[in-house]
C-alpha positions, 0 to 999 in steps of 0.5 A: 466515515471518511471514506463514505465519505471519499466514496461520495465525492469520487462518484459525484465528480466522475473520477470513480472507474471499478475494473478487474484490479479492484474487483480482485482487490476487492476480493483480497479484502474478504479473502484476508476476511475469510482468513482471519475468521477461520486461520487466527491473527498469524495468517491474516496478518500475512494475508492482509500485508500481502494483499497492501503490497499487492494493491501498492503495484498500480501506484508504484508503476504510475510513481515510476512513469511519470515521478513526482519529485515533489514527493519524495519528502513525503515516502522518506517521511513514510520510511521513517515513521515504518523503519521506526514501527519495524525496529521499535517494537519489542517483540520480533513476530510475525504478527508484530514485523511484517506488516512494519517491513512490508511497508519500509519497502513499498515506502523504499520502492514509491521514494525510489519511484518518484525520482525515476529518470524519466524517458523522453517520450517522443 
């Protein structure tokens, strides 16, 4: 429901653009669903985690280009939460640990990007 509301608001405000990258992300979602359907949960976990990591790259790049130090606390919190999720489980399998491990890495990358030195663009 929240996704539908967000889509409607973005369309109403004109803040929505669909490019090649969005098409690639949509195709990765469909591929992840196909992997889950035909290959099972282990391979689906790998496919979905890879798709999420690839989808996060533009955010990391944008944050590095225009660092927002005020967002560092948020990303530090995500890093802690993802670390707790990673180490809080009982079974160390791909299905249980790949996503939390990848999300720790993404959170650390975003946290580092928040503090990336901004270049003077004169």
